C-alpha positions as CSV (number, residue, x, y, z in Angstrom):
1,M,0.0,0.0,0.0
2,K,2.8,2.5,0.9
3,L,4.6,1.7,-2.4
4,H,1.4,2.5,-4.3
5,Q,1.0,5.8,-2.5
6,L,4.6,6.7,-3.2
7,V,4.3,6.0,-6.9
8,L,1.0,8.0,-7.0
9,C,2.7,11.0,-5.3
10,L,5.7,10.9,-7.6
11,T,3.5,10.6,-10.7
12,A,1.5,13.6,-9.5
13,A,4.6,15.6,-8.9
14,L,5.9,14.9,-12.4
15,V,2.6,15.7,-14.0
16,L,2.4,19.0,-12.2
17,T,5.9,19.9,-13.0
18,G,5.2,19.2,-16.7
19,C,2.2,21.4,-16.7
20,N,4.2,24.3,-15.3
21,T,6.9,23.7,-17.9
22,F,4.4,23.8,-20.8
23,A,2.7,26.9,-19.3
24,G,6.0,28.7,-19.2
25,A,6.9,27.7,-22.7
26,G,3.5,28.9,-23.9
27,K,4.1,32.3,-22.3
28,D,7.5,32.5,-23.8
29,I,6.2,31.7,-27.3
30,E,3.3,34.2,-26.8
31,R,5.8,36.9,-25.8
32,G,7.9,36.1,-28.9
33,G,4.9,36.6,-31.1
34,E,4.1,39.9,-29.4
35,V,7.6,41.2,-30.2
36,V,7.2,40.2,-33.8
37,Q,3.9,42.0,-34.0
38,D,5.4,45.1,-32.4
39,A,8.3,45.1,-34.9
40,A,5.8,44.8,-37.8
41,R,3.8,47.7,-36.5
42,D,6.9,49.8,-36.2
43,V,7.8,49.0,-39.8
44,Q,4.3,49.9,-41.0
45,K,4.4,53.2,-39.3
46,K,7.7,54.1,-40.9
47,L,6.3,53.4,-44.4
């Protein structure tokens, strides 16, 4: 029974860590897109 609980806790920890990693990656990608959009707007204003 204790081994089962240990495995369950470790699995939960790994899953939650993975979710945070993907959330962070999503935010980084979103920020990169915003930078590209800002640069495109700056170029349009100069034209």
